[in-house]
N, C-alpha and C positions, 0 to 999 in steps of 0.2 A: 268551612264548611264550601266546595266549591262548586262553580255555578254549573249545573249544568245546561248544557245548548242543544236542541233540535234545526238539526239542517235542510232544508227542502227549499230544491232547488234540481230542477231536469237535465240536467248537465253534471255528468259524474265527474269529469271534472272539475268542476265549480267543489259540489260534493268534496271532490277527496284533498281539494287545495284551498276550502274554509275547512275539514276536520284537520291538516295538520298544525294550521293556523294556531286555530284554539288551545287543543290541546298540549301544544307551546308555551304556555301560559302555564305558571302554577296553580292561579284559585280559578280555572276554569275547565271543561272537559265534554267534549261531544259525547253524546248517552243514546243518540241515535241519527240515524237521517233516512231524508223520504223520497222518490223521486215524483211527487205529485199530491196535492191535499189530501185525496181519499190515503194513501198511508199514508198522513201525516196526521191526520185527525184521530186514529187509532194510535198511531202512536204516544201521542199526545195522553192519550185515557193511559197508556204503562205506562210509559216515566215519564208522565208532570215536570214536564223539563220548567225554567226556569225563565228561559229563552227559548225565544223560537226565530230560526233566519229567515225569512222569507223572498223567492227568484218570484218580480212581478207576474211574469206571464209563465202559465203553469199548464198543462195537460191533463185533460179531463176535468175540471175544475177550476174557471176562472180565480184568477190570484185575492184578487179583488170580494171576490162573493165568500171568498174561504174565511177572508181576515171581517169579513161584516160579521159571519158569520162564526168565527171563534169569538169576535168582541162579546159576540150580544147572550152568548150561549158559555164559552168558558176563557174570560177575559185574560190573558196572558200579555205581557213584553214581548214587541212585536218589532223588530228587523229587517226594515227591506233589503232586497237585492236588485239595485237598478242598474238599469243601460242609458249612458250618455246620450239620448235622443230625446227628439220634441215629443215622441210618442210617450218614451216611456216616462219621463217629468213630467207629465199628465197625467199618467198612472200612480205615479207614486204621490205627489202631491194629495192626490184622492185616498191613497192608502192611511195619506199621515190624519185626514180629515177624519178618514174612517174609526184610527185610533195606534195606528203604530209611533211606533217611536223615536225613530231614524230609520235613515237610509247607510244604506253602500251599495258607492256607483262602483256598477260594474267593467272592465275594461273593455273596448270592441277589437283593439290589437294587442298577440301576445301575451294573451290570457295568465299565463304561467306567472311570467313575471309579473305584468300588471299590477294580478291578486297580492303578490305577493310583498308590493308594495306598498298596499295598503293594509299590510299589516297590524302595526300601530291602531289605525285607527279605526279598526275592524272591534279587534279585542280591547278599547278603550269605548269605542259605544253601544259592545253588548256588557260591561260593566255598567258601564250608563244606565243602559237598557230592563238590565237587574234592579236598579235602585229605585228607576221612576215610578213619579204616581198616575200610574194610569187614569183618565180621562174617558168617559161613555160619551159621544163617540169620537170622543179625538184628540187626539197631543202631535207633538212631533220638526222635529229637522233639523239639520244642521248640519254639519261644518265640513271644513277639509285640512289635515291638518299638515302643518308643514312645520318643519325644527330649518335652523336655529329658532327660539325664543328670541322677540328681540323687542323692543317698547316701540314708540311714536317719535320717537326723536329719529329714527328711520327714513322715514316721509319726510319730515314735517319739523321746524321750528315752532320753540313753545312763543307766539307773538301776543300776548291779552295786549286790547284798551276799550278803550272807551268809546264808541263811535257814536254821532251827535242825531244818528235815524232814530228811528220808536217799532221798524216791520219788525214784528215778530217772526221767528222758526221755530220747528219742530224736527231734533232729531233721535230713533229709536234704532235701536242694538239689539238684535237677540238672537238664537244658536237653537240645541236643541229644543223644541217643541214650539221655538217663533212662527210655525207657518202658521198656527192655528193663533197664539198670542195675537199677531199683529192683525188679522180677521178681525179678532173682538176688536183695537182697539181701532183701526183704520175705521171701523165698519160703525164706528159713535162718530166721527170727525161730519162738522156741520161742511154742508160744501165753501164755502167763503170762513174756511178755515185757515191759519196761514202753511208758506209751504210746507212741503215732513221731505225731511232727507230716513232713509233704512238703509241701515249693512245689515244682514241676514247672512248668517254663515249655508253659502251656498256653493255646490260645483256650475260652472259658469251654463252648463243647456236646461239649468232648472232657474233663475232671475227671470228671463224674459215666459216660461209663462208662469210663473208665481204671478209675476207684473200686474200681466192680460188677464188673471184669477181674480185677484183683489178688484182690477179697474170696474170688473162684472158685479161687485158685489156690494161695491161702496158705492157714496156720493161725491166725493174727489174722486177725480181722474187719478188712475196709477199707474207708471211707466217704468224702464228700465232706463233709468240714467243714463244717457250720454254726453262725452263730456263738450261742455259751457253750454248747459241747458240753461236759461234762466230762469231759477226757483220762485214758481208763481203759484197765489195763491189757491187756496184747494188742489192742490196738486203734493202729489207723496214722492218716490222716484228711489228708488229699489234699489240701491249698486249688484254692477253686471258683478258673475262668478270672477275670481281672479283677476276680480283690478279691485282699487281703493277706492271710496266714494269720501270729495273733501268738499263741504261749503268753504266756496269763497266770496269774495265783494269783485263786483263790477263797479267805478263808482257811485251810486249810490245801489244798489241790485246787489239779489244776493244770486251766485252760479254754481253749479255744479261743477267741478271737477274730477277726474277721475284720471291714476295715478298706476301705473307700473312697478311702484317701488318695492321694494323686498317687501315680503309676510309681517307681519309685527304680531307678538301672543302665536305666533305662527299659521294666523290667517290673515289672506288677501282674498276675500275685506276684510281689514279689517276694525272694529266699533272702536277703537283706543282713536286709529283716527281719524274717524267720522269724528269722534267725538271733541279732542284735538282743535279738527277746523273748526266749529261750532263756538268754542270757547275763544281763535282766535276772533274771527270775522264778525260775532256775533253778541258775546259775553252775555249782558245782560236782561242783550232781548230775544235769547235764545231759551227754550225747554229741553230735556235730553230726557230720556226715560229706556231705561236699562231693563230688557224681558228676561227671558225663563234660557238656560244654557246653559253646558257645559265651561269651568274654566275659570278663566282670568279680565280674558276681555272685555276691553271698558273698564274696566276698576278706573283704574290709573285716567283715565277719561274723564270720568265724571267726574272725577276730585280734582279736574282742573277745570271744568265745566262751573261746579259750584264755589270755588275760588274766586271766578271770573264774575260771579255772579247771576248765574244762569238757577233757574227754577230745575230741580232734581228730582226723579221717580225710580226706583225701585219695584217691578213685582213682589207679594207676597211669597212667604217659603207655601204656606197651600197652598195658593192656586197654579206653581211654577210644576214643572213638568221636571224638569234641573232645576237645581236651587244654584247655583255655581256661579254664575255672574253675578247675579242680584248680590248676593252672600259678599262678593268681596269686594265690590264697588259700598255698602252698605257699613263692614270692619272698616271699610281705606276712607271713610268721612265723608264723601262725597253725592249724600245724597240727603236731599228735606222731608219724605217720607218717601212712605213706603205701604203700597196697595193691595188691596187683591186685584187681580186683571179688569174685571166688570168694573169696577170706579176709578181706572185711569184715561179714558179719556172724555169723564167728567169733571176727574182731575184739570186738564188741559185747560178745559174750555174754561173750570173756573178761575183760569190762572190768567189767561187772557180777559178776562172781565175783571180783574182785580189790577190788568197793565193799564187798563184805561179805555181796551177796544172795546168793540160792539159787542154785546150779551150775546151767544150765541146757544139757541135753544139747540139740544139733542131728541 
C-alpha cells in the first residue's frame, strides 16, 4: 500500500515541487496539501495521512505550536521542511525534540532545481518516517545523502597499532533520531569523562547550533570540532556539517582533524571515517557507540574498532527511531554489547572503571 503524504507549506511552489517528487515514486502519494496548520488540521482528520511534511515557519499558527499539539493529540510521523539558516536550525532542532522524525533542507536560491536535487533524500526520509518508532516528546535527525557510496578507504587507510598510553577516548556515530539520542547519552557523562568525538549526519548550518544546544544541557563541554583541537577530558567535539571528523595523535595527545575528503557511504561527515580513525589512533583505548540511524554508515568502522580491541556498543532496536546503523553493525560482528539508550552512558562509565580509570558517578 502506498505511503499517504500530506504536504504542509505556505509556498505554493514548494507544495507543487514536493507533490511532483513524491508522486513520481511508486510506493507513495500526496493525498493532500495545506497552506497553513489550520487547514492541515482539517485535512489530517479527513485524509488520515501516514506522513506529514511540515514547513518550519508557517502563517496563522506557529509550526512548533502546531507540531506540539499534533504530537500530543494525534501522534504521527512528521518530516520538517527547513531553510539552512541559524534561526531555522534552532527551530528545527526544537521540532525534533517535540517529536518530528527528520527534516528536509530547503534551498535559499534556485528553489526548483535545488529541491529536485534533493528528490532522493526527500523520498528516502519519507519512507523512513513511515516506518519510524514514534517517541513523545521526541525523536530525530538527519543525514544528507551524496552519491556514490564509498568506503573509508577514500579518506584514510587502515593502520591499526597498539599504543603504550592509557588515555581513553569515546567516539559516537548517529543519524536519524540521533539528536535526541545524543542528548541522553552525553547528558549523563561526568564532567571528567574522557574526550568524546561525535559524528551526527547533519548539514553545515545545523551542527554549530546543535553543539551549543548540547553544551547548555550537559556537564561536559560541547563544541563544534575545529581542525587541530586537542581532545580534552570533559569535552565533546561535534563533526561540522560537510566535513569528516577524525581522531589523530600529536605526540602523546589526541587531536581532532577535519577532512574534505570524498563522501563515505554517501555521507560527509561519515561515521565509518571517525570509527576507522579511532581504531587507528586509539585501538583498545577507545570505546565506540553506534546509535539510531538509517543505512549502514559506521558498521564497517565499528567492526574495525572491535578488531583493534576497542569496547563497542550498539543501541537496541526498541529504543531506536530507526534500527538501521546499529542493526548493520551487529550483523557484521563488531558489537560487544547491545543496550537500550538509557543504559549506554552507564555502560561507558562501567567500562572506564573496569579499565582502571577513576570510577565516576552518574
